[in-house]
NUBAPA-361828 format. One record per residue: residue in one letter; x, z, y of N, C-alpha, C in turn. Coordinates in steps of 0.02 Angstrom, whole numbers, plus 50000, padded with zeros to 5 digits. Last residue first. Example, Ala and Ser with C-alpha at 12.3 -4.5 7.8 and 13.67 -1.06 7.14 Angstrom:
NUBAPA-361828
+------+-------+-------+-------+-------+-------+-------+-------+-------+-------+
: resn :  n.px :  n.pz :  n.py : ca.px : ca.pz : ca.py :  c.px :  c.pz :  c.py :
+------+-------+-------+-------+-------+-------+-------+-------+-------+-------+
:    s : 50642 : 50354 : 49888 : 50684 : 50357 : 49947 : 50645 : 50394 : 50002 :
:    a : 50660 : 50390 : 49716 : 50615 : 50390 : 49775 : 50660 : 50390 : 49835 :
+------+-------+-------+-------+-------+-------+-------+-------+-------+-------+
This chain:
NUBAPA-361828
+------+-------+-------+-------+-------+-------+-------+-------+-------+-------+
: resn :  n.px :  n.pz :  n.py : ca.px : ca.pz : ca.py :  c.px :  c.pz :  c.py :
+------+-------+-------+-------+-------+-------+-------+-------+-------+-------+
:    v : 49738 : 54114 : 49923 : 49702 : 54077 : 49956 : 49748 : 54068 : 50015 :
:    l : 49729 : 54247 : 49840 : 49775 : 54187 : 49841 : 49775 : 54138 : 49849 :
:    g : 49621 : 54308 : 49882 : 49691 : 54327 : 49871 : 49752 : 54278 : 49864 :
:    v : 49529 : 54234 : 49835 : 49535 : 54220 : 49902 : 49573 : 54252 : 49923 :
:    c : 49531 : 54215 : 49705 : 49569 : 54148 : 49728 : 49558 : 54161 : 49809 :
:    c : 49486 : 54373 : 49669 : 49558 : 54349 : 49657 : 49587 : 54264 : 49683 :
:    l : 49351 : 54332 : 49709 : 49410 : 54378 : 49735 : 49465 : 54376 : 49748 :
:    l : 49327 : 54266 : 49598 : 49324 : 54249 : 49659 : 49357 : 54260 : 49729 :
:    l : 49349 : 54347 : 49503 : 49379 : 54262 : 49497 : 49414 : 54240 : 49548 :
:    v : 49246 : 54455 : 49524 : 49329 : 54468 : 49529 : 49361 : 54385 : 49545 :
:    q : 49112 : 54383 : 49524 : 49151 : 54411 : 49576 : 49228 : 54398 : 49570 :
:    r : 49129 : 54309 : 49360 : 49140 : 54264 : 49451 : 49162 : 54314 : 49508 :
:    e : 49099 : 54450 : 49318 : 49195 : 54417 : 49323 : 49173 : 54353 : 49375 :
:    r : 48998 : 54478 : 49343 : 49040 : 54537 : 49376 : 49105 : 54485 : 49376 :
:    g : 48887 : 54364 : 49302 : 48898 : 54408 : 49358 : 48964 : 54482 : 49400 :
:    s : 48935 : 54403 : 49156 : 48964 : 54329 : 49198 : 48951 : 54352 : 49267 :
:    a : 48984 : 54486 : 49067 : 48974 : 54491 : 49113 : 48998 : 54446 : 49157 :
:    v : 48979 : 54435 : 48861 : 49015 : 54429 : 48962 : 48952 : 54428 : 48982 :
:    g : 48906 : 54417 : 48756 : 48922 : 54483 : 48777 : 48966 : 54462 : 48850 :
:    v : 48838 : 54322 : 48704 : 48901 : 54322 : 48686 : 48972 : 54382 : 48707 :
:    g : 48733 : 54326 : 48803 : 48727 : 54287 : 48711 : 48788 : 54325 : 48668 :
:    k : 48780 : 54251 : 48910 : 48756 : 54290 : 48906 : 48771 : 54349 : 48835 :
:    v : 48812 : 54135 : 48887 : 48895 : 54169 : 48909 : 48844 : 54216 : 48893 :
:    s : 48708 : 54069 : 48861 : 48754 : 54074 : 48782 : 48818 : 54137 : 48832 :
:    v : 48625 : 54081 : 48996 : 48602 : 54111 : 48931 : 48640 : 54130 : 48861 :
:    e : 48710 : 53987 : 49047 : 48715 : 54058 : 49064 : 48676 : 54097 : 48967 :
:    h : 48818 : 53853 : 48909 : 48743 : 53889 : 48958 : 48739 : 53961 : 48972 :
:    l : 48975 : 53872 : 48975 : 48949 : 53847 : 48925 : 48878 : 53880 : 48960 :
:    q : 49105 : 53911 : 49039 : 49065 : 53838 : 49050 : 49001 : 53802 : 48982 :
:    l : 49117 : 54017 : 49056 : 49064 : 54030 : 49079 : 49060 : 53923 : 49086 :
:    l : 49208 : 54019 : 48928 : 49190 : 54040 : 48944 : 49101 : 54014 : 48970 :
:    d : 49343 : 53976 : 48997 : 49321 : 53967 : 48959 : 49238 : 53943 : 48929 :
:    l : 49337 : 54123 : 49057 : 49344 : 54044 : 49114 : 49318 : 54017 : 49059 :
:    v : 49377 : 54199 : 48971 : 49336 : 54213 : 48998 : 49279 : 54175 : 49040 :
:    a : 49527 : 54154 : 48933 : 49464 : 54152 : 48892 : 49381 : 54163 : 48944 :
:    a : 49570 : 54218 : 49074 : 49574 : 54137 : 49050 : 49502 : 54121 : 48978 :
:    r : 49593 : 54330 : 49115 : 49525 : 54317 : 49103 : 49522 : 54252 : 49086 :
:    r : 49741 : 54365 : 49138 : 49693 : 54422 : 49085 : 49610 : 54359 : 49076 :
:    w : 49751 : 54286 : 49221 : 49759 : 54279 : 49157 : 49753 : 54269 : 49117 :
:    i : 49690 : 54362 : 49335 : 49667 : 54292 : 49310 : 49714 : 54274 : 49241 :
:    v : 49784 : 54451 : 49346 : 49710 : 54464 : 49348 : 49669 : 54408 : 49322 :
:    p : 49906 : 54385 : 49376 : 49922 : 54419 : 49308 : 49839 : 54444 : 49319 :
:    i : 49882 : 54354 : 49505 : 49890 : 54286 : 49446 : 49907 : 54333 : 49371 :
:    l : 49878 : 54455 : 49587 : 49824 : 54404 : 49560 : 49847 : 54372 : 49533 :
:    v : 49996 : 54497 : 49590 : 49940 : 54537 : 49568 : 49913 : 54519 : 49572 :
:    v : 50103 : 54388 : 49605 : 50124 : 54461 : 49555 : 50058 : 54509 : 49544 :
:    l : 50049 : 54333 : 49743 : 50030 : 54306 : 49671 : 50043 : 54344 : 49631 :
:    w : 50048 : 54449 : 49810 : 49972 : 54408 : 49820 : 49979 : 54366 : 49735 :
:    p : 50181 : 54461 : 49822 : 50127 : 54512 : 49810 : 50061 : 54473 : 49800 :
:    l : 50220 : 54310 : 49918 : 50234 : 54348 : 49821 : 50189 : 54406 : 49768 :
:    a : 50195 : 54316 : 50013 : 50158 : 54299 : 49980 : 50170 : 54301 : 49907 :
:    s : 50312 : 54364 : 50083 : 50241 : 54420 : 50106 : 50203 : 54364 : 50049 :
:    l : 50434 : 54325 : 50036 : 50417 : 54403 : 50026 : 50346 : 54429 : 50029 :
:    i : 50419 : 54219 : 50103 : 50418 : 54233 : 50050 : 50372 : 54295 : 50019 :
:    q : 50448 : 54264 : 50268 : 50358 : 54236 : 50222 : 50370 : 54230 : 50151 :
:    r : 50544 : 54281 : 50218 : 50496 : 54359 : 50262 : 50441 : 54303 : 50218 :
:    w : 50667 : 54172 : 50228 : 50664 : 54228 : 50159 : 50597 : 54290 : 50197 :
:    n : 50533 : 54019 : 50301 : 50610 : 54097 : 50291 : 50617 : 54149 : 50236 :
:    a : 50506 : 53900 : 50358 : 50490 : 53955 : 50307 : 50567 : 53986 : 50320 :
:    n : 50459 : 53785 : 50482 : 50495 : 53839 : 50488 : 50498 : 53919 : 50443 :
:    y : 50399 : 53708 : 50387 : 50450 : 53665 : 50425 : 50495 : 53731 : 50437 :
:    v : 50298 : 53677 : 50295 : 50370 : 53754 : 50304 : 50390 : 53721 : 50306 :
:    s : 50120 : 53669 : 50373 : 50179 : 53659 : 50368 : 50252 : 53724 : 50330 :
:    g : 49966 : 53662 : 50400 : 49990 : 53683 : 50345 : 50081 : 53629 : 50360 :
:    a : 49872 : 53634 : 50517 : 49890 : 53571 : 50460 : 49917 : 53602 : 50423 :
:    l : 49860 : 53784 : 50559 : 49768 : 53730 : 50526 : 49816 : 53658 : 50463 :
:    w : 49981 : 53783 : 50607 : 49964 : 53822 : 50566 : 49915 : 53788 : 50497 :
:    v : 49954 : 53691 : 50697 : 50011 : 53664 : 50651 : 49997 : 53722 : 50609 :
:    a : 49849 : 53723 : 50790 : 49853 : 53654 : 50750 : 49916 : 53652 : 50689 :
:    a : 49920 : 53856 : 50826 : 49878 : 53848 : 50793 : 49860 : 53797 : 50738 :
:    m : 50027 : 53788 : 50912 : 50034 : 53857 : 50883 : 49976 : 53858 : 50797 :
:    e : 49910 : 53725 : 51010 : 49982 : 53680 : 50989 : 50023 : 53723 : 50889 :
:    f : 49873 : 53829 : 51069 : 49820 : 53760 : 51033 : 49915 : 53732 : 51005 :
:    n : 49965 : 53901 : 51124 : 49941 : 53945 : 51067 : 49884 : 53884 : 51032 :
:    q : 49986 : 53786 : 51226 : 50039 : 53819 : 51188 : 50024 : 53849 : 51099 :
:    p : 49865 : 53758 : 51273 : 49888 : 53723 : 51272 : 49953 : 53737 : 51215 :
:    d : 49741 : 53896 : 51279 : 49803 : 53850 : 51304 : 49853 : 53848 : 51275 :
:    m : 49591 : 53870 : 51196 : 49636 : 53904 : 51171 : 49698 : 53867 : 51264 :
:    k : 49477 : 53799 : 51150 : 49466 : 53871 : 51211 : 49553 : 53876 : 51234 :
:    l : 49483 : 53735 : 51052 : 49473 : 53710 : 51109 : 49488 : 53757 : 51184 :
:    s : 49484 : 53819 : 50947 : 49549 : 53823 : 50975 : 49546 : 53751 : 51046 :
:    v : 49357 : 53865 : 50958 : 49425 : 53916 : 50981 : 49471 : 53893 : 50993 :
:    y : 49307 : 53739 : 50904 : 49261 : 53769 : 50961 : 49321 : 53864 : 50999 :
:    l : 49360 : 53735 : 50765 : 49371 : 53679 : 50828 : 49364 : 53705 : 50900 :
:    t : 49298 : 53838 : 50733 : 49379 : 53837 : 50724 : 49403 : 53796 : 50782 :
:    i : 49163 : 53829 : 50710 : 49219 : 53874 : 50755 : 49273 : 53895 : 50766 :
:    a : 49200 : 53705 : 50642 : 49152 : 53687 : 50693 : 49163 : 53766 : 50758 :
:    g : 49232 : 53782 : 50494 : 49260 : 53729 : 50528 : 49238 : 53693 : 50624 :
:    f : 49131 : 53854 : 50489 : 49168 : 53889 : 50508 : 49227 : 53853 : 50523 :
:    g : 49032 : 53776 : 50431 : 49010 : 53797 : 50505 : 49070 : 53827 : 50521 :
:    s : 49086 : 53655 : 50347 : 49076 : 53667 : 50398 : 49053 : 53690 : 50465 :
:    a : 49101 : 53792 : 50244 : 49163 : 53747 : 50275 : 49148 : 53731 : 50337 :
:    l : 48965 : 53811 : 50219 : 49002 : 53843 : 50271 : 49071 : 53817 : 50262 :
:    a : 48909 : 53695 : 50151 : 48865 : 53705 : 50238 : 48922 : 53738 : 50279 :
:    i : 48965 : 53702 : 50016 : 49010 : 53643 : 50091 : 48982 : 53659 : 50164 :
:    g : 48940 : 53822 : 49978 : 49015 : 53838 : 50027 : 49053 : 53759 : 50053 :
:    v : 48826 : 53782 : 49960 : 48835 : 53829 : 50009 : 48898 : 53825 : 50034 :
:    l : 48859 : 53686 : 49845 : 48810 : 53688 : 49907 : 48814 : 53729 : 49970 :
:    i : 48902 : 53768 : 49758 : 48956 : 53725 : 49790 : 48933 : 53676 : 49839 :
:    l : 48791 : 53823 : 49736 : 48851 : 53882 : 49758 : 48896 : 53827 : 49797 :
:    q : 48701 : 53757 : 49679 : 48722 : 53798 : 49739 : 48775 : 53838 : 49768 :
:    q : 48788 : 53736 : 49535 : 48787 : 53701 : 49576 : 48745 : 53711 : 49668 :
:    p : 48782 : 53884 : 49500 : 48857 : 53836 : 49504 : 48854 : 53772 : 49548 :
:    d : 48690 : 54025 : 49537 : 48693 : 53952 : 49502 : 48757 : 53917 : 49545 :
:    f : 48704 : 54183 : 49484 : 48723 : 54134 : 49519 : 48707 : 54053 : 49510 :
:    e : 48544 : 54286 : 49475 : 48630 : 54234 : 49466 : 48629 : 54179 : 49513 :
:    g : 48459 : 54313 : 49568 : 48497 : 54355 : 49542 : 48526 : 54344 : 49525 :
:    a : 48368 : 54175 : 49575 : 48343 : 54237 : 49521 : 48392 : 54293 : 49522 :
:    r : 48491 : 54124 : 49623 : 48433 : 54112 : 49625 : 48429 : 54171 : 49574 :
:    r : 48649 : 54094 : 49737 : 48602 : 54160 : 49701 : 48531 : 54140 : 49703 :
:    a : 48704 : 54102 : 49861 : 48709 : 54044 : 49838 : 48676 : 54087 : 49769 :
:    f : 48676 : 54202 : 49991 : 48639 : 54129 : 49971 : 48647 : 54085 : 49927 :
:    l : 48764 : 54276 : 49980 : 48714 : 54310 : 49983 : 48652 : 54248 : 49998 :
:    f : 48883 : 54241 : 49896 : 48860 : 54313 : 49892 : 48792 : 54275 : 49915 :
:    l : 48919 : 54168 : 50007 : 48932 : 54143 : 49942 : 48875 : 54173 : 49905 :
:    l : 48949 : 54280 : 50104 : 48902 : 54223 : 50115 : 48906 : 54198 : 50049 :
:    v : 49063 : 54322 : 50032 : 48991 : 54390 : 50049 : 48950 : 54313 : 50059 :
:    i : 49163 : 54233 : 50043 : 49135 : 54271 : 49994 : 49050 : 54281 : 49981 :
:    a : 49190 : 54225 : 50186 : 49148 : 54172 : 50155 : 49135 : 54198 : 50091 :
:    a : 49244 : 54355 : 50201 : 49176 : 54340 : 50232 : 49154 : 54268 : 50185 :
:    l : 49351 : 54348 : 50136 : 49304 : 54388 : 50085 : 49229 : 54371 : 50145 :
:    g : 49433 : 54249 : 50202 : 49397 : 54214 : 50125 : 49357 : 54253 : 50093 :
:    g : 49484 : 54329 : 50316 : 49391 : 54251 : 50335 : 49393 : 54231 : 50257 :
:    l : 49551 : 54409 : 50263 : 49475 : 54427 : 50249 : 49444 : 54379 : 50304 :
:    f : 49643 : 54332 : 50233 : 49596 : 54347 : 50150 : 49538 : 54385 : 50188 :
:    g : 49683 : 54299 : 50350 : 49652 : 54255 : 50322 : 49611 : 54277 : 50230 :
:    f : 49735 : 54434 : 50413 : 49691 : 54395 : 50438 : 49657 : 54353 : 50371 :
:    v : 49846 : 54455 : 50301 : 49801 : 54489 : 50319 : 49715 : 54462 : 50321 :
:    p : 49931 : 54336 : 50351 : 49888 : 54336 : 50255 : 49833 : 54362 : 50273 :
:    m : 49944 : 54371 : 50475 : 49921 : 54315 : 50463 : 49869 : 54309 : 50407 :
:    t : 50032 : 54512 : 50465 : 49986 : 54490 : 50470 : 49921 : 54436 : 50457 :
:    l : 50164 : 54488 : 50366 : 50080 : 54494 : 50340 : 50041 : 54500 : 50374 :
:    v : 50242 : 54457 : 50515 : 50236 : 54405 : 50431 : 50185 : 54410 : 50416 :
:    s : 50213 : 54573 : 50558 : 50204 : 54513 : 50615 : 50168 : 54451 : 50539 :
:    l : 50273 : 54689 : 50506 : 50244 : 54682 : 50507 : 50177 : 54626 : 50518 :
:    w : 50442 : 54640 : 50478 : 50379 : 54639 : 50423 : 50337 : 54640 : 50427 :
:    d : 50446 : 54648 : 50620 : 50437 : 54594 : 50579 : 50427 : 54548 : 50546 :
:    p : 50347 : 54756 : 50702 : 50408 : 54718 : 50668 : 50382 : 54661 : 50629 :
:    a : 50241 : 54705 : 50871 : 50248 : 54732 : 50768 : 50334 : 54735 : 50743 :
:    k : 50130 : 54666 : 50947 : 50193 : 54686 : 50950 : 50208 : 54726 : 50912 :
:    m : 50033 : 54529 : 51047 : 50050 : 54597 : 50994 : 50121 : 54587 : 50983 :
:    t : 50051 : 54431 : 51149 : 50020 : 54486 : 51149 : 50036 : 54533 : 51127 :
:    g : 50076 : 54305 : 51059 : 50115 : 54313 : 51132 : 50088 : 54381 : 51146 :
:    a : 49898 : 54305 : 51022 : 49945 : 54272 : 51025 : 49993 : 54269 : 51090 :
:    t : 49769 : 54390 : 51003 : 49817 : 54405 : 51024 : 49898 : 54382 : 51044 :
:    f : 49651 : 54286 : 51015 : 49646 : 54354 : 51068 : 49704 : 54402 : 51041 :
:    f : 49682 : 54181 : 50951 : 49676 : 54140 : 51033 : 49662 : 54239 : 51059 :
:    m : 49748 : 54220 : 50837 : 49800 : 54182 : 50894 : 49769 : 54188 : 50941 :
:    f : 49648 : 54279 : 50789 : 49674 : 54314 : 50794 : 49707 : 54298 : 50828 :
:    v : 49556 : 54154 : 50748 : 49513 : 54187 : 50806 : 49571 : 54259 : 50833 :
:    v : 49648 : 54092 : 50687 : 49630 : 54039 : 50750 : 49607 : 54111 : 50765 :
:    v : 49615 : 54150 : 50550 : 49671 : 54161 : 50615 : 49678 : 54121 : 50674 :
:    f : 49487 : 54131 : 50551 : 49497 : 54217 : 50546 : 49553 : 54222 : 50610 :
:    t : 49470 : 54012 : 50518 : 49459 : 54017 : 50581 : 49452 : 54099 : 50579 :
:    g : 49550 : 53971 : 50399 : 49550 : 53984 : 50443 : 49538 : 54004 : 50519 :
:    a : 49465 : 54052 : 50312 : 49532 : 54093 : 50328 : 49542 : 54070 : 50385 :
:    a : 49352 : 53957 : 50289 : 49369 : 54039 : 50342 : 49406 : 54083 : 50340 :
:    a : 49406 : 53851 : 50250 : 49398 : 53841 : 50333 : 49393 : 53930 : 50336 :
:    h : 49462 : 53915 : 50114 : 49500 : 53866 : 50163 : 49461 : 53893 : 50241 :
:    i : 49321 : 53929 : 50095 : 49381 : 53968 : 50095 : 49400 : 53971 : 50143 :
:    g : 49214 : 53840 : 50047 : 49223 : 53862 : 50119 : 49280 : 53924 : 50137 :
:    l : 49212 : 53753 : 49927 : 49184 : 53819 : 49953 : 49223 : 53860 : 49995 :
:    i : 49318 : 53659 : 49949 : 49236 : 53619 : 49951 : 49219 : 53686 : 49986 :
:    g : 49446 : 53726 : 49964 : 49406 : 53677 : 50045 : 49330 : 53676 : 50030 :
:    p : 49483 : 53771 : 49834 : 49451 : 53822 : 49912 : 49397 : 53773 : 49963 :
:    d : 49346 : 53666 : 49730 : 49413 : 53677 : 49753 : 49402 : 53746 : 49824 :
:    a : 49279 : 53525 : 49590 : 49296 : 53603 : 49662 : 49346 : 53623 : 49683 :
:    l : 49282 : 53447 : 49518 : 49302 : 53415 : 49595 : 49304 : 53508 : 49636 :
:    p : 49228 : 53479 : 49391 : 49303 : 53480 : 49410 : 49319 : 53446 : 49487 :
:    n : 49110 : 53645 : 49393 : 49139 : 53541 : 49434 : 49220 : 53545 : 49438 :
:    r : 49084 : 53779 : 49359 : 49094 : 53721 : 49308 : 49081 : 53639 : 49344 :
:    t : 49116 : 53862 : 49435 : 49056 : 53827 : 49461 : 49062 : 53762 : 49417 :
:    i : 49220 : 53925 : 49392 : 49159 : 53951 : 49396 : 49100 : 53920 : 49396 :
:    g : 49323 : 53821 : 49358 : 49323 : 53827 : 49274 : 49218 : 53890 : 49319 :
:    q : 49356 : 53773 : 49495 : 49311 : 53735 : 49455 : 49298 : 53758 : 49397 :
:    l : 49404 : 53885 : 49533 : 49347 : 53880 : 49577 : 49312 : 53852 : 49496 :
:    v : 49519 : 53906 : 49451 : 49480 : 53977 : 49427 : 49419 : 53915 : 49445 :
:    a : 49600 : 53776 : 49516 : 49574 : 53772 : 49447 : 49527 : 53839 : 49398 :
:    g : 49621 : 53828 : 49624 : 49559 : 53773 : 49613 : 49564 : 53778 : 49534 :
:    a : 49723 : 53953 : 49605 : 49633 : 53953 : 49662 : 49609 : 53887 : 49614 :
:    v : 49788 : 53862 : 49552 : 49780 : 53935 : 49503 : 49707 : 53929 : 49527 :
:    g : 49846 : 53800 : 49640 : 49838 : 53771 : 49619 : 49796 : 53793 : 49575 :
:    l : 49885 : 53876 : 49747 : 49805 : 53821 : 49772 : 49787 : 53842 : 49731 :
:    g : 49990 : 53952 : 49689 : 49941 : 53977 : 49701 : 49879 : 53949 : 49716 :
:    f : 50083 : 53813 : 49681 : 50071 : 53868 : 49637 : 50006 : 53904 : 49619 :
:    g : 50098 : 53792 : 49822 : 50079 : 53754 : 49784 : 50031 : 53773 : 49728 :
:    v : 50170 : 53924 : 49876 : 50079 : 53899 : 49888 : 50060 : 53851 : 49847 :
:    l : 50295 : 53908 : 49769 : 50252 : 53951 : 49774 : 50163 : 53958 : 49818 :
:    a : 50338 : 53771 : 49820 : 50324 : 53774 : 49768 : 50260 : 53871 : 49743 :
:    g : 50351 : 53818 : 49946 : 50310 : 53749 : 49935 : 50269 : 53756 : 49892 :
:    l : 50413 : 53906 : 49943 : 50381 : 53943 : 49972 : 50330 : 53887 : 49960 :
:    v : 50549 : 53844 : 49906 : 50539 : 53930 : 49866 : 50451 : 53903 : 49900 :
:    i : 50604 : 53747 : 50012 : 50588 : 53748 : 49944 : 50536 : 53803 : 49900 :
:    r : 50615 : 53818 : 50113 : 50550 : 53782 : 50119 : 50527 : 53765 : 50032 :
:    p : 50710 : 53890 : 50050 : 50651 : 53921 : 50066 : 50586 : 53895 : 50079 :
:    l : 50820 : 53794 : 50044 : 50787 : 53814 : 49993 : 50732 : 53839 : 50004 :
:    r : 50816 : 53762 : 50167 : 50793 : 53699 : 50131 : 50793 : 53728 : 50067 :
:    f : 50891 : 53851 : 50284 : 50845 : 53797 : 50304 : 50818 : 53772 : 50229 :
:    d : 50958 : 53975 : 50247 : 50927 : 53957 : 50294 : 50861 : 53904 : 50302 :
:    f : 51005 : 53924 : 50117 : 50999 : 53991 : 50081 : 50938 : 53958 : 50176 :
:    i : 51063 : 53778 : 50157 : 51053 : 53788 : 50101 : 50987 : 53856 : 50075 :
:    v : 51152 : 53784 : 50266 : 51069 : 53726 : 50262 : 51045 : 53742 : 50202 :
:    l : 51227 : 53908 : 50293 : 51176 : 53895 : 50332 : 51114 : 53849 : 50291 :
:    d : 51294 : 53839 : 50150 : 51261 : 53929 : 50144 : 51208 : 53906 : 50208 :
:    h : 51366 : 53757 : 50225 : 51329 : 53738 : 50186 : 51286 : 53805 : 50165 :
:    d : 51428 : 53815 : 50313 : 51395 : 53776 : 50330 : 51323 : 53769 : 50270 :
:    a : 51539 : 53938 : 50238 : 51471 : 53927 : 50319 : 51398 : 53880 : 50304 :
:    n : 51554 : 53881 : 50068 : 51560 : 53855 : 50143 : 51511 : 53868 : 50204 :
:    p : 51612 : 53964 : 49923 : 51568 : 53984 : 49975 : 51584 : 53932 : 50050 :
:    h : 51668 : 53960 : 49797 : 51708 : 53951 : 49892 : 51673 : 53938 : 49925 :
:    i : 51524 : 53992 : 49738 : 51614 : 53953 : 49720 : 51625 : 53948 : 49784 :
:    r : 51415 : 54041 : 49718 : 51469 : 54064 : 49783 : 51510 : 54057 : 49735 :
:    l : 51291 : 53944 : 49655 : 51346 : 54004 : 49601 : 51376 : 54036 : 49645 :
:    l : 51257 : 53888 : 49772 : 51237 : 53925 : 49712 : 51259 : 53994 : 49675 :
:    t : 51366 : 53805 : 49805 : 51349 : 53854 : 49840 : 51298 : 53919 : 49830 :
:    r : 51404 : 53748 : 49676 : 51466 : 53796 : 49703 : 51437 : 53852 : 49743 :
:    v : 51277 : 53654 : 49689 : 51306 : 53725 : 49647 : 51347 : 53759 : 49650 :
:    v : 51333 : 53588 : 49821 : 51229 : 53638 : 49810 : 51239 : 53669 : 49730 :
:    n : 51424 : 53514 : 49778 : 51444 : 53565 : 49840 : 51376 : 53590 : 49830 :
:    a : 51345 : 53414 : 49689 : 51422 : 53501 : 49661 : 51425 : 53535 : 49747 :
:    a : 51309 : 53361 : 49740 : 51275 : 53410 : 49702 : 51323 : 53465 : 49696 :
:    s : 51322 : 53355 : 49925 : 51340 : 53344 : 49876 : 51300 : 53370 : 49837 :
:    i : 51220 : 53340 : 50075 : 51277 : 53399 : 50013 : 51266 : 53374 : 49952 :
:    d : 51213 : 53271 : 50229 : 51205 : 53274 : 50157 : 51279 : 53312 : 50131 :
:    f : 51096 : 53331 : 50357 : 51181 : 53352 : 50327 : 51182 : 53355 : 50262 :
:    m : 50979 : 53272 : 50351 : 51040 : 53255 : 50432 : 51087 : 53270 : 50380 :
:    g : 50983 : 53233 : 50173 : 50910 : 53295 : 50255 : 50978 : 53272 : 50332 :
:    n : 50986 : 53292 : 50030 : 50965 : 53245 : 50065 : 50964 : 53263 : 50133 :
:    t : 50962 : 53406 : 49931 : 51052 : 53381 : 49941 : 51052 : 53305 : 49994 :
:    l : 50870 : 53481 : 49929 : 50931 : 53510 : 49927 : 50983 : 53476 : 49950 :
:    s : 50791 : 53350 : 49883 : 50770 : 53396 : 49966 : 50839 : 53459 : 49967 :
:    v : 50832 : 53311 : 49777 : 50832 : 53285 : 49838 : 50815 : 53336 : 49870 :
:    y : 50815 : 53418 : 49699 : 50880 : 53395 : 49691 : 50883 : 53346 : 49767 :
:    m : 50662 : 53421 : 49713 : 50734 : 53468 : 49727 : 50768 : 53464 : 49736 :
:    g : 50621 : 53316 : 49660 : 50622 : 53339 : 49700 : 50648 : 53372 : 49736 :
:    c : 50675 : 53344 : 49513 : 50700 : 53286 : 49551 : 50691 : 53289 : 49657 :
:    l : 50587 : 53426 : 49471 : 50677 : 53455 : 49466 : 50685 : 53391 : 49517 :
:    t : 50466 : 53380 : 49472 : 50495 : 53427 : 49526 : 50557 : 53456 : 49546 :
:    l : 50504 : 53291 : 49355 : 50461 : 53253 : 49434 : 50472 : 53326 : 49487 :
:    a : 50494 : 53364 : 49264 : 50561 : 53363 : 49268 : 50549 : 53296 : 49350 :
:    g : 50382 : 53425 : 49235 : 50411 : 53465 : 49268 : 50485 : 53412 : 49281 :
:    m : 50289 : 53314 : 49212 : 50310 : 53330 : 49294 : 50338 : 53388 : 49327 :
:    l : 50341 : 53294 : 49091 : 50358 : 53254 : 49144 : 50337 : 53264 : 49218 :
:    l : 50289 : 53392 : 49032 : 50413 : 53374 : 49052 : 50387 : 53321 : 49099 :
:    f : 50163 : 53355 : 49030 : 50209 : 53459 : 49071 : 50306 : 53445 : 49061 :
:    l : 50152 : 53262 : 48997 : 50135 : 53273 : 49057 : 50171 : 53327 : 49064 :
:    m : 50207 : 53294 : 48839 : 50229 : 53257 : 48882 : 50210 : 53289 : 48951 :
+------+-------+-------+-------+-------+-------+-------+-------+-------+-------+
């Protein structure tokens, strides 16, 4: 029932987003536009260039972050865990802001490459956070879920401070661009950005799906996890790397 209720609310939100705004479009015209029945140039522009990309990108982002959050809750055995608590968000943001600081307005690249550049730098930042987690969140060579959270909070604070320092060194135009990116916005969403997000989801979600049973087993005591034949350290590393890609 909860799944059906949330699905219905999602569809209602999509309906309102497609039909309402500065340029209202009736539900019938939305259906005709989507099915290409007597297409109208104005309707095509509003739906396919502005509203639909925002809806699709927002859904993909929410889906990816939701899966990543669920995985991190399983790894840490903490229902409050999320990519922000473990410092992955902050590290990804730091690397992207540093990239903007050194290249904004000067990097020459094709459109498809420029769209992929920021996600790749975000991924590298997430990897940096994971490496530091691997170094500092171990006890006697094994991951300690509680220590993982404490180290993650410290990393989030450290990377956040670096991001703030670099942002304040930017010129006003680049600072505004960085602030919008860090805050998160789908205002200028387009199909290129959607295509740049899809490979991460298409590749990593099945990897996580195949390890759903392992996530359940990781809720047991560490001795019990090893007793049922799960290589807990390796599985946590794989799952953490998948979370970095999704974030």
